N, C-alpha and C positions, 0 to 999 in steps of 0.2 A: 634425784632428791636434793637439789641444791638449795631450795627455799627452806627457811627456818619455819617449821610448822607451828601453828598457834597452840597454846597450851590447851589440852583437851578439856580440862575443867572449866575453861572460860567460854566454851562453845555452846550455843543453844542447840536444841534437838535437831532442828532442820539443817543447820550447818554441819553438825557432826554426822548426821545421816548421809548428807550429800557427799561428804568427803569419804565416808566409809564405802558408799556405792562406787565412787571413783576408784578407790583402792581395790575393791573386789574385781572391778572390770579390768584394771591393769594386771592383776595377778592371774585372772582367768585367761587373758590374752598372751601372757608371758612376755609383756612388753618391757620388763625391767631385768637387769643383770641379777644374778643370784644374791649378791650382797644387798642390793637395793630391795629385792623381793623380801628378804628377811626383815629389813627395816619397815617396809610397807606392812608386812604381816603383823609386826609388833604394834605399829600405829593403829592398824585395823582392830586389833584386840582391845586397845585402850578406848578407841571410839565406840566399839560395841558395848563395853562395860559402862561407859558414860551414858550412852543412849538407853540402855537397860535401866540404869539408876534414875534417869530423868522420867522414863515411863512409869516406873514404880512410884515415884514421887507424885506424878500427875494422878495416877490411880488412887493414891491415898487421899487426894484432895477432892475427888469426885464424890458427890453426894447424890443419892436418889431421892426423889420426891415421894413422900408417903401420902396416901389418900385416905380420907375418912370414909365412914359408912355412906355418907351422902355423895361420894365421888369427887369431893373437892379436896384440894391440897390442904393438908393439915400440918405439914412440916417436912423436915429432911432428916435423913439418917445416913451414916456412912455406907458406901457401896460395898457389898460383900463380893470381893473378887477371888476369894480363896476357895 
């Protein structure tokens, strides 16, 4: 881990997820010394939290189309994901 990693908060979802997947792969294969594994795990936790927050934000913005009695779209309302 000689490269200075990008700030997690500045990463978009796709970049953060790709980095998280790479970290998981490295940890599963045991490719890093213990000290680096601890740093990778901590970075992975940050990335996971960031990805979760981005997904929750996206879910909050999703709206579903409501249909009128005639079957035509009459408007939108927030998506109930809970």
